[in-house]
C-alpha positions in Angstrom: -9.2 20.1 -8.6 -5.6 21.4 -8.6 -4.5 20.0 -5.3 -5.7 16.4 -6.3 -3.9 16.6 -9.7 -0.8 17.7 -7.9 -1.0 14.9 -5.4 -1.7 12.3 -8.1 1.4 13.6 -9.9 3.4 13.0 -6.8 2.1 9.5 -6.5 3.0 8.8 -10.1 6.5 10.3 -9.9 7.6 8.5 -6.8 6.2 5.2 -8.0 7.6 5.5 -11.5 11.0 6.4 -10.0 10.9 3.9 -7.2 13.6 1.7 -8.6 15.7 1.2 -5.5 13.1 -0.7 -3.4 12.0 -2.6 -6.4 15.5 -3.8 -7.3 17.0 -3.7 -3.8 17.6 -7.4 -3.3 19.2 -7.7 -6.7 21.4 -4.7 -6.1 22.6 -6.1 -2.7 23.3 -9.6 -4.1 24.7 -8.7 -7.5 26.5 -5.4 -6.9 27.4 -5.6 -3.2 27.8 -9.4 -3.3 25.8 -10.0 -0.1 24.1 -13.3 0.6 20.4 -13.7 -0.1 19.7 -13.9 3.6 21.6 -10.7 4.4 19.9 -8.9 1.5 16.6 -10.1 2.9 17.4 -8.6 6.3 18.2 -5.2 4.7 14.8 -5.3 2.9 13.2 -6.1 6.2 14.8 -3.0 7.7 13.2 -1.0 4.9 9.8 -2.6 5.7 10.1 -2.0 9.5 10.9 1.6 8.8 8.0 1.9 6.4 5.5 0.7 9.0 6.8 3.3 11.5 6.8 5.9 8.7 3.1 5.3 7.9 2.1 5.8 11.6 4.4 8.9 11.9 3.3 10.4 8.7 -0.3 10.4 9.8 0.5 11.9 13.2 2.9 14.5 11.8 0.2 15.4 9.2 -2.1 16.3 12.0 0.6 18.0 14.1 2.7 20.1 11.7 0.5 20.0 8.5 0.1 17.7 5.5 2.3 19.9 3.2 5.2 20.1 5.6 5.1 16.4 6.3 5.2 15.5 2.6 8.1 17.9 2.0 10.1 16.3 4.9 9.3 12.9 3.6 10.3 13.5 -0.1 13.4 15.5 0.6 14.5 13.2 3.3 14.0 10.2 1.1 16.3 11.6 -1.6 19.1 12.1 1.0 18.5 8.6 2.5 18.7 7.0 -0.9 22.0 8.6 -1.6 23.3 7.5 1.8 22.3 4.0 1.0 24.1 4.1 -2.4 27.3 5.3 -0.7 27.1 3.0 2.4 30.2 0.7 2.3 29.7 -1.4 5.5 26.9 -3.7 6.4 25.9 -1.6 9.5 25.8 1.5 7.4 23.7 -0.3 4.8 21.2 -1.4 7.5 21.0 2.1 9.0 20.5 3.8 5.6 17.9 1.2 4.6 16.0 1.9 7.8 16.1 5.6 7.1 14.8 5.0 3.6 11.8 3.2 5.1 11.3 5.8 7.8 11.1 8.6 5.4 9.7 7.2 2.2 6.2 6.5 3.4 5.6 9.8 5.3 3.8 11.2 2.3 1.2 8.5 2.0 -1.0 9.1 5.1 -0.3 12.9 4.9 -1.4 13.0 1.3 -4.5 10.9 2.0 -5.4 13.2 4.8 -5.3 16.0 2.2 -7.9 14.1 0.3 -9.9 13.5 3.5 -10.0 17.2 4.1 -12.0 17.7 0.9 -15.8 18.3 1.1 -18.1 15.7 -0.3 -18.0 12.0 0.2 -18.2 11.1 -3.6 -15.4 13.6 -4.4 -13.2 12.0 -1.8 -13.8 8.5 -3.1 -13.0 9.6 -6.6 -9.9 11.3 -5.5 -8.6 8.3 -3.6 -9.3 6.2 -6.7 -7.2 8.6 -8.8 -4.3 8.3 -6.4 -4.5 4.5 -6.6 -4.6 4.6 -10.4 -1.7 7.0 -10.6 0.4 4.8 -8.3 -0.3 1.8 -10.4 0.6 3.6 -13.6 3.8 4.7 -12.0 4.6 1.2 -10.8 4.0 -0.1 -14.3 6.5 2.5 -15.7 9.0 1.5 -13.0 8.9 -2.2 -13.7 9.0 -1.7 -17.5 12.0 0.6 -17.5 14.0 -0.5 -14.4 15.1 -3.7 -16.0 16.4 -1.8 -19.0 18.1 0.9 -16.9 19.9 -1.5 -14.6 22.2 -2.5 -17.4 23.8 0.9 -17.1 24.6 0.3 -13.4 22.6 0.3 -10.2 24.1 3.7 -9.3 21.9 5.2 -12.0 18.8 3.8 -10.3 19.7 5.4 -7.0 20.2 8.8 -8.7 16.9 8.5 -10.7 15.0 7.5 -7.6 16.4 10.4 -5.6 15.6 12.8 -8.5 12.0 11.5 -8.5 11.7 12.3 -4.7 13.1 15.8 -5.3 10.6 16.4 -8.2 7.7 15.2 -5.9 8.9 17.7 -3.2 9.0 20.5 -5.8 5.4 19.7 -6.8 4.3 19.8 -3.2 6.2 23.1 -2.6 4.8 24.8 -5.7 1.4 23.4 -6.2 -0.1 22.1 -2.9 -1.6 24.4 -0.2 -2.0 23.3 3.3 -5.4 21.7 3.9 -5.2 20.8 7.6 -8.3 21.9 9.6 -7.5 24.8 11.8 -9.2 23.4 14.8 -6.6 21.7 17.1 -9.2 19.4 18.7 -7.8 16.0 19.5 -4.3 16.3 18.0 -2.6 15.5 21.3 -4.8 12.5 22.1 -4.4 10.3 19.1 -3.2 7.1 21.0 -6.0 7.0 23.5 -8.5 7.7 20.7 -7.1 4.9 18.6 -7.0 2.4 21.4 -10.6 3.3 22.4 -12.1 3.1 19.0 -13.1 -0.5 18.5 -14.4 0.2 15.0 -10.9 1.4 13.9 -9.2 -1.5 15.6 -11.5 -4.0 14.0 -11.0 -2.6 10.6 -7.2 -2.3 11.0 -7.0 -6.0 12.1 -9.1 -7.3 9.2 -7.2 -5.3 6.6 -3.9 -6.4 8.0 -5.1 -10.0 7.4 -6.4 -9.1 4.0 -3.2 -7.5 2.8 -1.3 -10.5 4.2 -3.5 -12.6 2.0 -3.0 -10.4 -1.0 0.8 -10.5 -0.6 0.7 -14.1 -1.8 0.5 -12.7 -5.3 4.2 -11.6 -5.0 5.5 -14.3 -2.8 3.8 -17.7 -2.8 2.2 -17.5 -6.3 5.5 -17.3 -8.2 6.9 -20.2 -6.2 3.8 -22.4 -6.9 3.9 -21.5 -10.6 7.6 -22.3 -10.9 7.1 -25.6 -9.2 4.4 -26.4 -11.7 6.8 -25.8 -14.6 5.7 -22.3 -15.5 8.5 -19.8 -16.1 9.0 -16.3 -14.8 7.7 -14.9 -18.1 4.3 -16.5 -17.4 4.3 -15.1 -13.9 5.2 -11.7 -15.3 2.3 -11.9 -17.7 -0.1 -12.7 -14.8 1.2 -9.6 -12.9 1.1 -7.6 -16.2 -2.6 -8.6 -16.6 -3.3 -7.4 -13.1 -1.7 -4.0 -13.9 -3.5 -3.6 -17.2 -6.9 -4.4 -15.7 -6.4 -1.9 -12.9 -5.3 0.9 -15.3 -8.3 0.2 -17.6 -11.1 -0.7 -15.2 -10.4 1.2 -12.1 -11.6 4.7 -13.3 -14.9 3.1 -14.3 -15.1 1.2 -11.0 -14.8 4.4 -9.1 -17.9 5.9 -10.9 -19.9 2.7 -10.4 -18.9 2.0 -6.8 -18.8 5.5 -5.3 -22.6 5.6 -4.6 -22.8 2.1 -3.1 -22.7 1.0 0.5 -19.0 0.9 1.1 -19.1 -2.0 3.6 -21.0 -4.1 1.1 -18.4 -3.2 -1.5 -15.5 -4.1 0.9 -17.2 -7.3 1.9 -17.7 -8.5 -1.7 -14.3 -7.4 -2.7 -12.6 -9.3 0.1 -14.5 -12.4 -0.9 -13.4 -12.0 -4.5 -9.8 -11.8 -3.4 -10.1 -15.0 -1.4 -11.9 -16.8 -4.2 -9.3 -15.6 -6.7 -6.5 -17.1 -4.8 -8.5 -20.1 -3.8 -8.9 -21.0 -7.5 -5.2 -21.9 -7.4 -6.4 -25.3 -6.1 -7.9 -26.0 -9.6 -5.6 -24.3 -12.1 -2.2 -25.3 -13.4 -1.7 -23.3 -16.6 -0.8 -19.8 -17.4 -4.4 -19.2 -18.7 -5.9 -20.6 -15.5 -3.7 -18.4 -13.3 -4.6 -15.5 -15.5 -8.3 -16.1 -15.1 -7.8 -16.4 -11.3 -5.9 -13.1 -11.4 -8.9 -11.4 -13.0 -11.0 -12.4 -10.0 -8.6 -11.2 -7.3 -7.8 -8.1 -9.3 -11.6 -7.2 -9.3 -11.5 -7.6 -5.5 -8.3 -5.5 -5.3 -10.0 -2.6 -7.2 -13.0 -2.7 -4.9 -10.8 -2.6 -1.8 -8.7 0.2 -3.2 -11.7 2.4 -4.0 -13.2 2.2 -0.5 -10.1 1.6 1.8 -9.0 5.2 2.7 -12.4 6.7 2.5 -13.7 4.1 5.1 -11.0 5.1 7.6 -11.6 8.8 6.8 -15.3 8.5 7.8 -14.3 7.2 11.3 -11.8 9.9 12.0 -12.5 13.2 13.9 -11.4 16.2 11.8 -8.3 16.7 13.9 -7.2 13.1 13.7 -7.7 12.3 10.0 -4.0 11.9 9.4 -3.5 9.7 12.5 -6.4 7.4 11.6 -5.1 7.1 8.0 -1.7 6.4 9.4 -3.1 3.5 11.3 -4.9 2.3 8.2 -1.7 2.3 6.1 0.3 0.8 8.9 -2.2 -2.2 8.8 -1.4 -2.4 5.1 2.4 -2.3 5.9 2.1 -5.0 8.6 0.1 -7.3 6.3 2.4 -7.0 3.4 5.4 -7.6 5.6 3.9 -10.7 7.4 2.1 -12.2 4.4 5.2 -13.5 2.5 6.6 -15.0 5.6 3.4 -16.7 6.7 2.4 -17.8 3.2 5.7 -19.3 2.2 6.0 -21.1 5.5 2.5 -22.7 5.0 3.4 -23.5 1.4 6.6 -25.3 2.5 4.9 -27.3 5.3 1.5 -28.1 3.9 1.7 -27.6 0.1 -0.1 -25.4 -2.3 -3.6 -26.9 -1.9 -3.7 -26.1 1.8 -2.3 -22.6 1.1 -4.9 -21.7 -1.5 -7.7 -23.2 0.6 -6.5 -21.1 3.6 -6.6 -18.0 1.3 -10.2 -18.8 0.3 -11.1 -19.2 4.0 -9.4 -16.0 4.9 -11.3 -14.2 2.2 -14.6 -15.6 3.5 -13.8 -14.6 7.1 -12.6 -11.1 6.1 -15.8 -10.6 4.1 -18.0 -11.6 7.0 -16.1 -9.3 9.5 -16.2 -6.4 7.1 -20.0 -6.8 6.8 -20.2 -7.0 10.6 -18.1 -3.8 10.9 -21.0 -1.9 9.3 -23.1 -2.6 12.4 -20.2 -1.4 14.6 -20.0 1.8 12.6 -23.7 2.4 12.7 -23.8 1.7 16.5 -20.9 4.1 17.0 -22.6 6.8 15.0 -25.8 6.3 16.9 -23.9 6.5 20.2 -22.3 9.7 19.1 -25.7 11.2 18.2 -27.1 10.2 21.6 -24.1 11.7 23.3 -24.6 14.9 21.4 
């Protein structure tokens, strides 16, 4: 389908060209000579903006259209990146970083709402899977080339990142029609609907916890591996293995999992992520961490296949963007809090307690996701009775 190929192209382009956020801390400490703490606060500003952006992107997608929201996000991101590159005072850097966060994630819930507008449950799951695959392919390109490009100066990374955003905007402008349902029902009542939907709130909370757990792969795990005498190259190979497995296995996983009960898939996947990190208690070599990564990567793939489609099922037609915005905001909150909470637990209690806590979190998340199926069925039955 043309619209999905265009959307997948956008995901690939913005991830492949997403150099600035990937190398932001290095840029601020090495090129701008800011302290690590100050650089971290700037990165936090981007993260705060991104959470707001995810909520706003879903709401705007329902209000002004998916296509227009993505155009605003991509074109605005290009300008915000150039503003960040030229900012020469700390307040200006903070403001520009916040703008990058506020604009850079508008496309994600709006694009997912475009997929949600498609007819056919299996087609939607396959399309969400393609977007996840394209994003991971783009991220692999970004990490593989960014380290080489940075030797020509960080300014080049900003220009290339801005160019990627412009290219994505052109793809949307030329190739993507508007898919928003014409019926205006519910667009003005998103907040009451969200607060009154216990199924949505339960899923948002459990996924925020899940993504906080998964964030240990990029925060606590490298610290534990370094403390165990394993170098950054070994950690890089573990992350590389994660990326390769996703690129190879995920298209096949979509075909296998699309016809299964999604809450069963989500429950098993959350458990696999918890077990994978819990194996950190028993491993101390690159091979051991690589095998553990295979387990949590299998769980990551299962979650990715079903994540957006699950929230899509809960949403009224006029609120698909808003519901998906809540879903991705849960992802943003989890990824923001995960490193802080994980490293704090690691510092105070040590790696064994951290990995056991991860295993417990995976078990609890798995149980809640299985229980959420009953909530959804009860909600559907209630809707049928009310009809």
